[in-house]
DOSEMI-793146 format. One record per residue (C-alpha): residue in one letter; x, y, z; residue number from 0. Coordinates in Angstrom, 3 decimals, decimal comma, always signed. Layout:
REC  res        xx        yy        zz    n
REC    A         X         Y         Z  NUM
...
//
This chain:
REC  res        xx        yy        zz    n
REC    M   +26,866   -17,338    -1,428    0
REC    T   +26,323   -20,822    -3,176    1
REC    I   +22,898   -22,135    -2,974    2
REC    P   +22,921   -25,547    -1,701    3
REC    A   +21,451   -28,221    -3,874    4
REC    K   +17,751   -28,989    -2,970    5
REC    P   +17,494   -32,413    -1,381    6
REC    S   +14,524   -34,367    -3,396    7
REC    D   +12,479   -34,931    +0,007    8
REC    V   +12,024   -31,510    +0,825    9
REC    Q    +8,569   -29,834    +0,695   10
REC    W   +10,226   -26,779    -0,791   11
REC    T    +9,758   -25,684    -4,319   12
REC    D   +12,452   -24,576    -6,264   13
REC    V   +11,685   -21,081    -5,989   14
REC    Q   +11,006   -21,567    -2,093   15
REC    W   +14,533   -23,031    -1,934   16
REC    K   +16,253   -20,127    -3,178   17
REC    A   +14,160   -17,513    -1,481   18
REC    I   +15,528   -19,237    +1,669   19
REC    Y   +19,035   -19,594    +1,103   20
REC    A   +20,001   -16,569    -1,341   21
REC    S   +22,073   -14,039    -0,099   22
REC    G   +24,483   -10,987    -0,953   23
REC    H   +21,070    -8,728    -2,354   24
REC    D   +18,222    -7,920    -1,534   25
REC    I   +15,160   -10,015    -1,859   26
REC    L   +11,784    -9,757    -2,479   27
REC    V    +9,034   -12,768    -2,498   28
REC    S    +5,884   -11,640    -4,254   29
REC    A    +3,044   -14,577    -4,026   30
REC    A    -0,111   -14,853    -3,415   31
REC    A    -2,055   -15,334    +0,177   32
REC    G    -1,344   -18,805    +1,732   33
REC    S    +1,535   -19,996    -0,407   34
REC    G    +3,660   -19,740    +2,154   35
REC    K    +5,739   -17,058    +2,383   36
REC    T    +5,530   -16,763    +6,055   37
REC    A    +6,970   -20,461    +6,348   38
REC    V    +9,620   -19,554    +3,540   39
REC    L   +10,882   -16,440    +5,845   40
REC    I   +10,894   -18,484    +9,706   41
REC    E   +12,981   -21,523    +7,449   42
REC    R   +14,922   -18,670    +6,224   43
REC    L   +15,825   -17,188    +9,699   44
REC    I   +16,629   -21,169   +11,020   45
REC    Q   +18,749   -21,652    +8,326   46
REC    K   +20,828   -18,289    +9,021   47
REC    I   +21,285   -19,664   +12,515   48
REC    L   +22,311   -23,286   +11,465   49
REC    A   +24,589   -22,338    +8,760   50
REC    P   +28,021   -23,552    +9,093   51
REC    E   +30,659   -21,642   +11,386   52
REC    D   +31,834   -19,244    +8,998   53
REC    K   +28,535   -18,190    +7,776   54
REC    R   +26,454   -18,007   +10,566   55
REC    I   +24,365   -15,302   +12,263   56
REC    D   +23,622   -15,228   +16,194   57
REC    V   +19,711   -14,704   +16,504   58
REC    D   +20,159   -11,187   +17,693   59
REC    E   +22,127   -10,074   +14,740   60
REC    L   +18,659   -10,481   +12,609   61
REC    L   +15,673    -7,325   +12,566   62
REC    V   +12,568    -9,349   +11,612   63
REC    V    +9,848    -6,988   +11,583   64
REC    T    +5,809    -8,838   +11,257   65
REC    F    +2,817    -7,877   +10,756   66
REC    T    +1,111    -8,963   +13,520   67
REC    N    +2,239    -9,928   +17,177   68
REC    A    +1,010   -13,362   +16,052   69
REC    S    +3,174   -13,783   +13,255   70
REC    A    +6,061   -12,769   +15,221   71
REC    A    +5,612   -15,359   +18,401   72
REC    E    +5,292   -17,853   +15,811   73
REC    M    +8,482   -17,241   +14,393   74
REC    R    +9,801   -17,610   +17,602   75
REC    N    +8,595   -20,839   +18,819   76
REC    R    +9,650   -21,752   +15,252   77
REC    M   +13,074   -20,683   +15,737   78
REC    A   +12,789   -22,344   +19,425   79
REC    E   +11,623   -25,590   +18,123   80
REC    A   +14,829   -25,853   +15,376   81
REC    L   +17,570   -24,773   +17,913   82
REC    E   +16,449   -27,480   +20,806   83
REC    K   +16,093   -30,282   +18,182   84
REC    E   +19,272   -29,416   +17,026   85
REC    L   +20,770   -28,859   +20,253   86
REC    A   +19,090   -32,576   +21,227   87
REC    Q   +21,574   -34,073   +18,781   88
REC    N   +24,621   -32,012   +19,594   89
REC    P   +23,977   -31,512   +23,537   90
REC    S   +27,652   -29,705   +23,871   91
REC    N   +27,474   -27,135   +20,860   92
REC    H   +27,527   -24,116   +23,037   93
REC    F   +26,940   -21,510   +20,053   94
REC    L   +23,071   -23,397   +20,034   95
REC    R   +22,754   -23,191   +23,601   96
REC    R   +23,831   -19,342   +23,344   97
REC    Q   +21,382   -18,993   +20,742   98
REC    L   +18,433   -20,052   +22,869   99
REC    S   +19,181   -18,030   +25,221  100
REC    L   +19,383   -15,274   +23,250  101
REC    L   +16,085   -15,922   +21,670  102
REC    N   +13,979   -14,080   +23,945  103
REC    K   +15,992   -10,800   +23,546  104
REC    A   +16,403   -11,099   +19,399  105
REC    Q   +14,539    -8,271   +17,716  106
REC    I   +11,682   -10,261   +16,380  107
REC    S    +8,564    -7,865   +16,218  108
REC    T    +5,517    -5,811   +14,660  109
REC    L    +7,062    -2,492   +12,908  110
REC    H    +5,201    -0,496   +15,504  111
REC    S    +6,769    -2,786   +18,633  112
REC    F   +10,097    -1,971   +16,732  113
REC    C    +9,478    +2,002   +16,506  114
REC    L    +8,281    +1,928   +19,862  115
REC    S   +11,576    +0,482   +21,225  116
REC    I   +13,249    +3,128   +19,228  117
REC    C   +11,047    +5,724   +20,713  118
REC    R   +11,584    +4,261   +24,442  119
REC    E   +15,749    +3,941   +24,313  120
REC    Y   +16,232    +7,041   +22,383  121
REC    A   +13,670    +9,772   +23,059  122
REC    Y   +16,592   +12,009   +24,162  123
REC    T   +18,046   +12,496   +20,606  124
REC    I   +14,662   +14,546   +19,494  125
REC    D   +12,218   +16,281   +20,882  126
REC    L   +10,375   +14,180   +22,680  127
REC    D    +8,906   +13,686   +26,186  128
REC    P   +10,310    +9,917   +27,039  129
REC    G    +7,402    +9,528   +29,743  130
REC    F    +4,921    +9,324   +26,677  131
REC    R    +2,026    +6,826   +26,717  132
REC    L    +0,731    +5,115   +23,727  133
REC    A    -3,101    +5,748   +22,904  134
REC    S    -5,426    +3,242   +22,756  135
REC    T    -7,143    +3,602   +18,646  136
REC    E   -10,721    +4,606   +20,461  137
REC    E    -8,777    +7,378   +22,627  138
REC    A    -6,764    +8,551   +19,532  139
REC    S   -10,098    +8,550   +17,184  140
REC    L   -11,951   +10,507   +20,233  141
REC    L    -9,412   +13,077   +20,597  142
REC    Q    -9,260   +13,075   +17,189  143
REC    D   -12,589   +14,396   +16,791  144
REC    D   -12,935   +16,667   +19,197  145
REC    V    -9,788   +18,559   +17,572  146
REC    L   -11,229   +18,660   +14,321  147
REC    M   -14,477   +19,798   +15,440  148
REC    D   -12,297   +22,698   +17,351  149
REC    V   -10,086   +23,655   +14,149  150
REC    L   -13,274   +24,161   +11,874  151
REC    E   -15,045   +25,871   +14,361  152
REC    K   -12,135   +28,599   +14,557  153
REC    A   -12,247   +28,670   +11,058  154
REC    Y   -15,872   +29,495   +10,644  155
REC    R   -15,475   +31,868   +12,924  156
REC    G   -12,373   +33,461   +10,871  157
REC    D    -9,276   +32,926   +13,658  158
REC    M    -7,419   +31,459   +10,313  159
REC    E    -7,939   +34,600    +8,252  160
REC    T    -3,583   +34,576    +7,908  161
REC    L    -3,978   +31,304    +6,346  162
REC    F    -7,263   +31,697    +3,926  163
REC    T    -9,993   +34,090    +3,557  164
REC    K   -13,615   +33,460    +4,779  165
REC    E   -14,463   +33,291    +0,912  166
REC    E   -11,603   +30,698    +0,118  167
REC    L   -13,097   +28,337    +3,659  168
REC    Y   -16,873   +28,591    +1,947  169
REC    T   -15,768   +27,975    -1,604  170
REC    L   -13,990   +24,682    -0,237  171
REC    V   -17,156   +23,745    +1,638  172
REC    D   -19,560   +24,489    -0,917  173
REC    S   -17,660   +22,155    -3,066  174
REC    F   -17,796   +19,160    -1,080  175
REC    A   -20,432   +19,907    +1,349  176
REC    S   -24,342   +20,035    +1,245  177
REC    D   -27,010   +22,081    +2,687  178
REC    R   -27,759   +20,033    +5,598  179
REC    S   -24,211   +18,989    +6,881  180
REC    D   -20,547   +19,390    +6,285  181
REC    Q   -20,140   +15,948    +7,392  182
REC    A   -18,209   +15,461    +3,706  183
REC    I   -15,755   +18,071    +4,673  184
REC    E   -14,897   +16,732    +8,325  185
REC    L   -14,151   +12,804    +6,127  186
REC    L   -12,003   +14,678    +3,385  187
REC    L   -10,166   +16,255    +6,311  188
REC    Q    -9,573   +13,159    +8,350  189
REC    E    -8,704   +11,160    +5,263  190
REC    M    -6,248   +13,640    +4,065  191
REC    Y    -4,767   +13,879    +7,244  192
REC    K    -4,046    +9,626    +7,534  193
REC    V    -3,029    +9,587    +3,662  194
REC    S    -0,164   +12,485    +4,484  195
REC    R    +0,919   +10,710    +7,487  196
REC    V    +1,737    +7,525    +5,406  197
REC    Q    +4,634   +10,358    +3,823  198
REC    P    +7,962   +10,602    +5,439  199
REC    N    +7,492   +14,180    +4,654  200
REC    P    +3,532   +15,023    +5,725  201
REC    Y    +3,291   +18,711    +5,327  202
REC    E    +6,333   +18,447    +2,382  203
REC    W    +3,720   +16,088    +0,446  204
REC    L    +0,562   +18,020    +1,463  205
REC    R    +2,165   +21,495    +0,054  206
REC    A    +3,305   +20,096    -3,201  207
REC    L    +0,054   +18,487    -3,951  208
REC    P    -1,866   +22,057    -4,942  209
REC    E    +1,196   +21,785    -7,795  210
REC    K    -0,205   +19,075    -9,853  211
REC    Y    -3,224   +21,021   -10,378  212
REC    D    -1,160   +24,171   -11,326  213
REC    I    -2,140   +24,005   -15,214  214
REC    D    -3,586   +25,739   -18,568  215
REC    P    -7,080   +24,726   -18,990  216
REC    E    -6,624   +24,673   -22,260  217
REC    S    -3,848   +21,785   -21,854  218
REC    P    -4,633   +18,417   -23,905  219
REC    I    -5,083   +16,102   -20,809  220
REC    D    -2,455   +13,967   -21,948  221
REC    E    +0,278   +16,360   -21,470  222
REC    L    -0,536   +16,608   -17,587  223
REC    G    +1,800   +14,951   -14,962  224
REC    I    -1,286   +12,982   -13,066  225
REC    A    -2,604   +12,064   -16,015  226
REC    K    +0,565   +10,105   -17,144  227
REC    E    +0,397    +8,532   -13,406  228
REC    V    -2,635    +7,361   -14,450  229
REC    R    -2,500    +6,253   -17,649  230
REC    P    -0,534    +3,307   -16,900  231
REC    F    -3,252    +1,947   -14,550  232
REC    I    -5,863    +2,903   -17,164  233
REC    I    -3,787    +0,248   -20,151  234
REC    G    -3,353    -2,248   -17,315  235
REC    S    -6,936    -2,332   -16,313  236
REC    L    -7,566    -2,382   -20,334  237
REC    K    -5,554    -5,082   -20,656  238
REC    E    -6,872    -7,257   -18,105  239
REC    I   -10,485    -6,747   -19,857  240
REC    A    -9,122    -7,652   -22,784  241
REC    T    -7,696   -10,825   -21,763  242
REC    R   -10,901   -11,757   -20,063  243
REC    L   -13,038   -11,249   -23,162  244
REC    E   -10,545   -12,919   -25,071  245
REC    K   -10,260   -16,414   -22,695  246
REC    G   -13,997   -16,486   -23,333  247
REC    L   -14,026   -15,939   -26,791  248
REC    Q   -11,391   -18,857   -26,760  249
REC    I   -13,992   -21,129   -24,725  250
REC    M   -16,878   -20,046   -27,004  251
REC    T   -14,515   -21,044   -29,909  252
REC    V   -13,860   -24,040   -29,308  253
REC    T   -17,302   -25,209   -27,695  254
REC    P   -20,202   -25,763   -30,366  255
REC    A   -23,151   -25,282   -27,762  256
REC    L   -21,820   -22,206   -27,038  257
REC    E   -20,540   -20,989   -30,399  258
REC    K   -24,141   -18,790   -30,691  259
REC    N   -22,793   -16,103   -28,596  260
REC    K   -19,129   -15,872   -30,045  261
REC    P   -20,041   -12,896   -32,516  262
REC    L   -21,233   -10,958   -28,796  263
REC    F   -17,963   -11,577   -27,367  264
REC    E   -16,245   -10,820   -30,741  265
REC    A   -17,919    -7,399   -30,942  266
REC    E   -17,020    -6,472   -27,391  267
REC    Y   -13,110    -7,961   -27,687  268
REC    T   -12,984    -6,112   -30,370  269
REC    G   -14,063    -2,579   -29,261  270
REC    V   -12,097    -3,235   -25,922  271
REC    K    -8,807    -3,538   -27,922  272
REC    H    -9,660    -0,402   -29,999  273
REC    V    -9,753    +1,711   -26,895  274
REC    L    -6,770    +0,182   -25,421  275
REC    E    -4,781    +1,065   -28,686  276
REC    A    -6,422    +4,486   -28,477  277
REC    M    -4,862    +4,821   -24,623  278
REC    E    -1,653    +3,346   -25,614  279
REC    E    -1,069    +4,944   -29,233  280
REC    G    -3,538    +7,859   -29,258  281
REC    S    -4,891    +9,978   -26,945  282
REC    W    -7,184    +9,741   -23,893  283
REC    E    -9,739   +11,767   -26,240  284
REC    Q    -9,569    +8,836   -28,727  285
REC    A    -9,873    +6,627   -26,136  286
REC    Y   -13,077    +8,675   -24,491  287
REC    E   -14,464    +8,595   -28,274  288
REC    L   -14,162    +4,922   -28,847  289
REC    I   -15,261    +3,760   -25,195  290
REC    P   -19,102    +4,171   -25,433  291
REC    A   -19,305    +1,657   -28,409  292
REC    V   -18,385    -1,120   -25,972  293
REC    E   -21,688    -2,173   -25,019  294
REC    F   -22,056    -5,554   -23,272  295
REC    G   -25,344    -6,866   -25,016  296
REC    R   -27,459    -9,896   -23,781  297
REC    I   -25,927   -13,236   -23,194  298
REC    K   -27,795   -16,212   -25,225  299
REC    P   -28,635   -18,658   -22,217  300
REC    L   -28,035   -22,400   -22,583  301
REC    T   -30,929   -24,908   -23,346  302
REC    K   -32,062   -27,995   -21,513  303
REC    K   -30,305   -30,233   -24,198  304
REC    D   -26,612   -28,635   -23,723  305
REC    T   -24,931   -31,165   -21,402  306
REC    E   -23,403   -30,670   -17,815  307
REC    E   -19,778   -30,012   -18,945  308
REC    D   -21,339   -27,506   -21,565  309
REC    K   -22,767   -25,708   -18,210  310
REC    Q   -19,895   -25,834   -16,392  311
REC    T   -17,890   -24,131   -19,533  312
REC    Y   -20,485   -21,556   -19,838  313
REC    A   -19,936   -20,523   -16,058  314
REC    V   -16,054   -20,210   -16,577  315
REC    A   -16,787   -18,121   -19,872  316
REC    K   -19,833   -15,921   -18,232  317
REC    N   -17,415   -14,964   -15,547  318
REC    H   -14,475   -13,907   -17,822  319
REC    R   -17,172   -11,315   -19,293  320
REC    D   -19,004   -10,601   -16,155  321
REC    T   -15,772    -9,523   -14,496  322
REC    A   -14,867    -7,905   -17,442  323
REC    K   -17,766    -6,015   -18,035  324
REC    E   -17,466    -4,873   -14,119  325
REC    M   -13,856    -3,770   -14,714  326
REC    L   -15,187    -1,488   -18,036  327
REC    T   -17,832    -0,109   -15,916  328
REC    D   -15,978    +1,134   -12,945  329
REC    L   -13,424    +2,595   -15,957  330
REC    K   -15,991    +4,421   -17,762  331
REC    E   -17,151    +6,127   -14,715  332
REC    T   -14,049    +7,129   -13,334  333
REC    F   -11,909    +7,857   -15,830  334
REC    F   -14,358    +8,661   -19,114  335
REC    A   -17,272    +9,924   -17,578  336
REC    R   -16,699   +13,325   -18,837  337
REC    H   -14,863   +14,586   -22,174  338
REC    P   -10,886   +14,851   -21,178  339
REC    K   -11,151   +18,682   -21,832  340
REC    L   -13,808   +19,108   -18,982  341
REC    Y   -11,538   +16,612   -16,359  342
REC    V    -8,191   +19,454   -17,575  343
REC    Q   -10,605   +22,466   -16,613  344
REC    E   -11,801   +21,201   -13,460  345
REC    M    -8,738   +20,460   -12,434  346
REC    A    -7,346   +23,695   -13,278  347
REC    A   -10,232   +25,438   -11,224  348
REC    T    -9,230   +22,686    -8,124  349
REC    K    -6,215   +24,420    -7,185  350
REC    P    -7,345   +27,401    -5,446  351
REC    I    -9,858   +24,830    -3,871  352
REC    L    -7,014   +22,752    -2,860  353
REC    E    -4,661   +25,266    -1,599  354
REC    T    -7,619   +26,183    +1,411  355
REC    L    -7,815   +22,361    +2,149  356
REC    V    -3,827   +21,688    +2,214  357
REC    K    -3,928   +24,960    +4,695  358
REC    L    -6,604   +23,475    +6,435  359
REC    T    -5,525   +19,947    +6,699  360
REC    I    -1,754   +21,428    +8,077  361
REC    E    -3,845   +23,355   +10,502  362
REC    Y    -5,832   +20,318   +11,692  363
REC    S    -2,607   +18,003   +11,881  364
REC    E    -0,641   +20,725   +14,277  365
REC    A    -3,565   +21,001   +16,775  366
REC    F    -3,815   +17,397   +16,951  367
REC    K    +0,029   +17,097   +17,777  368
REC    K    -0,586   +19,708   +19,971  369
REC    A    -3,490   +17,874   +22,123  370
REC    K    -1,633   +14,573   +21,956  371
REC    Q    +1,923   +16,000   +23,563  372
REC    E    -0,007   +17,992   +26,259  373
REC    R    -1,410   +14,063   +27,267  374
REC    G    +1,342   +12,622   +26,922  375
REC    L    +0,506   +10,289   +24,064  376
REC    L    +1,659    +8,859   +20,954  377
REC    D    -0,357    +7,360   +18,197  378
REC    F    +0,907    +4,658   +15,776  379
REC    S    +1,490    +7,100   +12,766  380
REC    D    +3,497    +9,164   +15,390  381
REC    L    +5,777    +5,717   +16,227  382
REC    E    +6,770    +5,498   +13,027  383
REC    H    +7,096    +9,355   +12,169  384
REC    Y    +9,246   +10,044   +15,531  385
REC    A   +11,551    +6,294   +14,611  386
REC    L   +11,849    +8,186   +11,332  387
REC    E   +13,651   +10,931   +13,135  388
REC    I   +15,573    +9,517   +15,521  389
REC    L   +17,290    +7,523   +12,674  390
REC    T   +17,642   +10,366   +10,533  391
REC    D   +20,625   +13,086   +10,506  392
REC    E   +18,656   +16,104   +11,360  393
REC    E   +21,379   +18,569    +9,307  394
REC    S   +21,443   +16,246    +6,311  395
REC    T   +20,171   +18,415    +3,147  396
REC    S   +20,231   +15,061    +0,589  397
REC    N   +17,772   +12,959    -0,949  398
REC    P   +17,178   +10,292    +0,900  399
REC    P   +18,638   +12,032    +4,230  400
REC    Q   +22,080   +10,443    +5,655  401
REC    P   +21,582    +7,833    +8,419  402
REC    S   +22,105    +9,552   +12,179  403
REC    D   +24,544    +7,764   +14,549  404
REC    V   +21,507    +5,646   +16,258  405
REC    A   +20,980    +4,392   +12,302  406
REC    L   +24,403    +3,512   +11,938  407
REC    N   +24,777    +1,648   +15,318  408
REC    F   +21,884    -0,435   +14,194  409
REC    Q   +23,602    -1,164   +10,893  410
REC    K   +26,459    -2,704   +12,529  411
REC    R   +24,109    -4,194   +14,955  412
REC    F   +22,177    -6,028   +12,413  413
REC    K   +22,882    -8,524    +9,686  414
REC    E   +19,963    -8,586    +7,734  415
REC    V   +16,686    -7,278    +7,952  416
REC    L   +13,639    -9,091    +7,032  417
REC    V   +10,037    -8,059    +6,236  418
REC    D    +7,038    -9,952    +6,790  419
REC    E    +4,063    -8,711    +4,767  420
REC    Y    +5,528    -5,952    +3,209  421
REC    Q    +3,136    -3,775    +1,177  422
REC    D    +2,037    +0,024    +0,207  423
REC    G    +3,283    +1,898    +3,292  424
REC    A    -0,353    +3,146    +3,781  425
REC    T    -1,266    -0,488    +5,137  426
REC    R    +1,514    -2,981    +5,724  427
REC    C    +5,022    -2,331    +6,290  428
//
């Protein structure tokens, strides 16, 4: 579809205008908070309905997923206002009148509300009690704590020796808990469970974790798969640090009152560049040897003789440097605290401990699932997983799996899917 020419009197930027009217392919809008992403999405919805007769879409042919109920309500209200405005100019337009009547039935809701509607309507297609009740956050949290305590008690009693021995359990506990409390294990299990539930196949994801640690303790860290996953993050952080220092250095160069700090900024910038080059072209070990040399000395303050403009410029340069210093400190403490060879040896030794943790997490997951089933409860994570199960062909062996008949019906029903606030699956979708 050709994007219409943008009138000179509209509020939208050129990029926003394209996002409103582009079609025929997937569209991802990435912009800062408060830049108008939701407003653009709402306008796109409106224009889909108000399009020429050969291109327009009924409002109930749109699937709109928002992050909050407030956003969903705002979309309905904005669409109703736009339709009423058009209808006032064209009172005899039956299409517009029909859209107003369909608006209350339109699928504009949060992701969990959409999943809930799927589970309610199609519970019969899977092993799901149609009389389920959605647990409140507090109710689910209390039940989760009770189940966790019960699972740990059984583990300590030795009731899980078919999964792991007491020695393996105590090795896990000694690795994370203190002498006074095993709260660290409780928090670790809850976090493992939480992260696994973000995955389409939680148990499959959990069981695959120990394999990442099946390594030769003498292997160079650069050859490890997990290191290859982390390396781009480290490089990206180092580039950001170097950019910050470079900006500060540029300010020092063009501001005579600040030139006394130029050697300090130059040394820090050069040191970070050397570490970055080692990570990009050399080895992790080379970067480890170079990074201690990057030290942030004491920056020389301004004097009373310096102007207000000098003070403002100094503040900008110092902010760049402070941010760079904080980022580099985080990198040092996270990825360069020990020699890379020690990291490899620790990872290799971690595999049997992680295997026990995975088994305990799966046992906890199963116990929590059973406790919810006994009470006829679902939590928000359950809604996502049961909805996915309903929409997936259970006999499919492909990756990704094939859609079920229910999913195929949704494909026919909806002409376009719009998602507001799409982020990493762990937070928003």
